[in-house]
C-alpha positions in Angstrom: 3.3 20.9 13.6 2.0 22.9 10.6 2.3 20.2 8.2 0.1 17.9 10.6 -2.3 20.6 10.8 -2.6 20.9 7.1 -2.9 17.3 6.8 -5.7 17.1 9.2 -7.5 19.9 7.2 -7.1 18.0 4.0 -8.7 15.0 5.6 -11.5 17.0 6.9 -12.0 18.5 3.4 -11.8 15.2 1.8 -14.3 13.5 4.0 -16.7 16.2 3.2 -16.4 16.1 -0.7 -15.0 12.4 -1.1 -14.1 11.7 -4.9 -16.0 14.6 -6.4 -13.3 16.9 -6.2 -10.3 14.3 -6.9 -8.9 14.7 -10.3 -6.1 12.2 -10.2 -7.2 9.2 -8.1 -10.6 7.4 -7.9 -11.8 6.1 -4.6 -14.6 3.4 -4.4 -15.9 1.7 -1.5 -17.9 -1.7 -1.2 -17.9 -4.5 1.1 -15.5 -3.1 3.4 -12.8 -2.7 0.7 -11.6 0.7 -0.4 -10.3 0.8 -3.9 -7.9 3.7 -4.7 -7.2 3.9 -8.4 -4.4 6.2 -9.8 -6.0 7.8 -12.9 -3.4 10.3 -14.3 -2.9 9.0 -18.0 -0.9 8.2 -19.8 1.7 7.1 -17.2 0.2 7.8 -14.0 3.0 10.1 -12.9 3.2 11.0 -9.3 2.7 14.5 -9.7 2.5 16.9 -6.5 -1.4 16.9 -7.0 -1.7 13.2 -7.3 0.3 12.6 -4.4 -1.6 14.8 -2.2 -4.8 13.2 -3.3 -3.6 9.8 -2.7 -2.0 10.9 0.6 -5.3 12.6 1.8 -7.3 9.4 0.7 -5.1 7.0 2.6 -5.2 9.3 5.8 -8.9 9.5 5.8 -9.0 5.7 6.0 -7.6 5.7 9.6 -10.9 6.7 10.9 -13.0 3.9 9.4 -12.7 1.0 11.5 -15.1 -1.0 9.0 -12.5 -1.2 6.4 -11.1 -4.7 5.8 -8.7 -4.0 2.9 -7.1 -1.1 0.9 -6.5 -1.9 -2.8 -4.2 0.2 -4.9 -5.0 -0.1 -8.5 -4.0 1.9 -11.7 -5.8 2.6 -14.9 -3.9 2.5 -18.2 -0.9 0.7 -19.5 1.3 1.9 -16.5 1.0 1.1 -13.0 3.0 4.5 -12.6 6.2 5.7 -14.2 7.1 7.5 -11.0 8.0 11.2 -10.4 7.6 14.0 -12.9 11.0 14.7 -14.4 10.8 18.7 -13.6 10.0 17.9 -10.0 13.2 16.8 -9.2 14.8 20.0 -10.1 15.2 23.3 -8.1 12.7 24.4 -5.3 10.2 21.5 -6.4 12.4 18.8 -5.2 11.5 19.2 -1.4 8.0 19.2 -1.8 8.3 16.2 -4.3 10.2 14.2 -1.5 7.8 15.4 1.2 4.6 14.5 -0.6 6.1 11.1 -1.4 7.1 10.6 2.3 3.6 11.6 3.4 1.9 8.6 1.3 4.3 6.1 3.0 3.5 7.8 6.5 -0.1 7.4 5.6 0.3 3.6 4.5 2.1 3.0 7.7 -0.4 4.8 10.0 -3.8 3.5 8.2 -3.5 0.3 10.3 -5.3 -1.9 7.7 -4.2 -4.5 5.1 -3.0 -3.0 1.9 -2.9 -4.7 -1.5 -1.2 -3.4 -4.9 -2.5 -4.7 -8.2 0.3 -4.3 -10.9 -0.1 -4.2 -14.5 2.3 -2.7 -16.7 5.6 -0.9 -15.7 5.9 0.4 -12.3 9.0 2.4 -12.3 10.9 4.6 -9.8 8.6 5.9 -7.1 5.8 3.8 -8.8 7.8 0.8 -8.2 8.2 1.5 -4.6 4.6 2.5 -4.2 3.6 -0.8 -5.5 6.0 -2.7 -3.3 5.1 -0.7 -0.3 1.8 -2.4 0.1 1.5 -5.5 2.4 0.5 -7.8 -0.5 1.6 -7.3 -4.3 -0.3 -9.1 -7.0 1.5 -8.6 -10.3 0.6 -9.6 -13.8 3.4 -11.7 -15.8 4.0 -8.6 -18.2 4.5 -6.2 -15.3 8.1 -4.6 -14.9 9.7 -3.3 -11.9 12.7 -0.8 -11.8 14.6 2.1 -10.2 15.9 3.7 -13.3 16.7 7.2 -11.7 20.4 6.8 -11.4 20.6 7.1 -15.3 19.0 10.6 -15.1 21.5 11.5 -12.3 19.3 11.3 -9.3 18.0 8.5 -7.0 14.9 8.0 -5.1 15.6 8.8 -1.5 12.5 6.7 0.1 14.1 3.7 -2.1 17.6 4.3 -0.4 16.0 3.8 2.9 13.2 1.2 2.2 14.3 -0.9 -0.6 17.1 -2.6 1.6 14.3 -3.7 4.1 12.2 -5.1 1.4 14.8 -7.0 -0.8 18.0 -7.1 1.1 21.1 -5.0 0.9 22.8 -6.7 -2.0 19.8 -6.5 -4.1 18.9 -3.1 -3.2 22.4 -1.8 -4.2 22.2 -3.4 -7.6 18.5 -2.0 -8.2 19.3 1.5 -7.1 23.0 2.0 -8.5 22.6 0.0 -11.7 19.0 1.0 -12.5 18.1 -2.5 -14.2 14.8 -3.8 -14.7 13.0 -6.8 -12.9 10.7 -8.9 -14.6 7.4 -9.8 -12.5 9.0 -13.1 -11.8 12.4 -11.7 -10.9 10.5 -9.0 -8.6 8.7 -12.0 -7.0 12.0 -13.8 -6.3 13.3 -10.5 -4.9 10.7 -10.0 -2.4 9.1 -7.0 -4.2 6.2 -9.0 -5.3 3.9 -11.6 -3.3 2.4 -13.4 -6.3 2.6 -13.3 -10.1 -0.4 -14.3 -12.3 -1.1 -14.5 -16.2 -2.2 -11.2 -17.5 -5.5 -12.4 -18.3 -6.2 -13.7 -15.0 -5.0 -10.6 -13.0 -8.5 -9.0 -12.6 -10.0 -12.5 -11.6 -7.2 -13.2 -9.2 -7.5 -9.7 -7.7 -11.2 -10.1 -7.4 -10.8 -13.5 -5.5 -8.1 -12.0 -3.3 -10.4 -9.2 -2.4 -13.4 -11.4 -1.9 -11.5 -13.2 0.7 -11.1 -10.0 2.7 -14.7 -9.1 2.2 -15.5 -12.3 4.1 -13.2 -11.4 6.9 -13.6 -9.8 10.2 -12.4 -6.0 9.9 -11.1 -5.7 13.5 -9.4 -9.1 13.4 -7.6 -8.6 10.1 -6.6 -5.2 11.4 -5.1 -6.3 14.7 -3.2 -9.4 12.9 -1.7 -6.8 10.6 -0.9 -4.7 13.7 0.8 -7.5 15.2 3.0 -8.1 12.2 3.8 -4.6 11.2 4.6 -3.3 14.7 7.1 -5.8 15.2 9.1 -5.8 11.8 11.9 -3.7 13.1 12.0 -5.0 16.5 14.5 -7.7 17.9 12.6 -11.1 18.0 11.9 -10.9 21.6 10.4 -7.5 21.5 8.5 -8.3 18.4 7.0 -11.5 20.1 6.0 -9.3 23.1 4.2 -6.8 21.0 2.4 -9.5 19.0 1.3 -11.0 22.4 0.2 -7.7 23.7 -2.2 -7.1 20.6 -3.4 -10.7 20.9 -4.2 -10.7 24.8 -5.3 -7.0 25.2 -6.9 -6.1 21.8 -7.9 -9.1 20.1 -9.4 -10.8 23.0 -11.4 -7.9 23.8 -13.4 -8.1 20.4 -16.7 -10.0 20.0 -15.4 -11.5 16.8 -12.6 -13.7 18.3 -15.5 -15.6 20.0 -17.6 -15.7 17.1 -14.7 -17.1 14.9 -13.7 -19.7 17.5 -17.3 -20.8 17.8 -17.9 -21.1 14.3 -14.8 -23.4 13.9 -16.0 -25.7 16.5 -19.7 -25.6 15.1 -18.3 -26.2 11.6 -20.1 -23.1 10.2 -19.3 -19.7 8.5 -18.8 -17.1 11.2 -21.3 -14.2 11.4 -18.9 -11.3 12.1 -19.9 -8.4 14.1 -17.4 -6.1 13.2 -16.5 -5.5 16.8 
């Protein structure tokens, strides 16, 4: 309860100050797309301060129904090299784990499509942060790894989430052996949605973002809700969940009528955003 209150206070403070007080992440909004950039050179290490800023930024989006997409980017040569080494030790370990857990709780609760754009290494917690988004666009030179085992530790969130993303066998291999996957190997494993040449990454990301900018915010949010809410359910319950979202939420929007009418009339829809 105290933690929830602190999170709520963080959101209120963030909403009033926006990115003017953010030191390790940059937040930009345009066209219904929110771009959150990790900006903690040289390796975008997930310090306690960065994780707090990132979690608060994500949590604030829960109350922005006009947001069509949340894009997670990174400045510099690394997407992220993961946790700071010293945060694994002593009484700093618990806040580190809770800070990372808070980010994933925010990703689940934000109820909007998420995209990560990965250029360079995504290691440890950085690997999971990238892969935890709904869509992962990676440059050919990107690398993905969970090398923590070589330092005598492991990532607790990876132990729980990675088997759900890549399957049990590949998760055991990645966590227990600490090997590195190329972008192509990460795509084959299910960590990455699409791999593009390095010199095409920016253009491909822009094209993908543009498609969301042309979409209806409530419709993409509800479609994502139908998928996400059924991921861990038996098939019959997942179908029931998706049907409930379709019949009781999607069909109550104005945009569903406009979208279908536009298809019949062979024109671009004029989305109302409601």
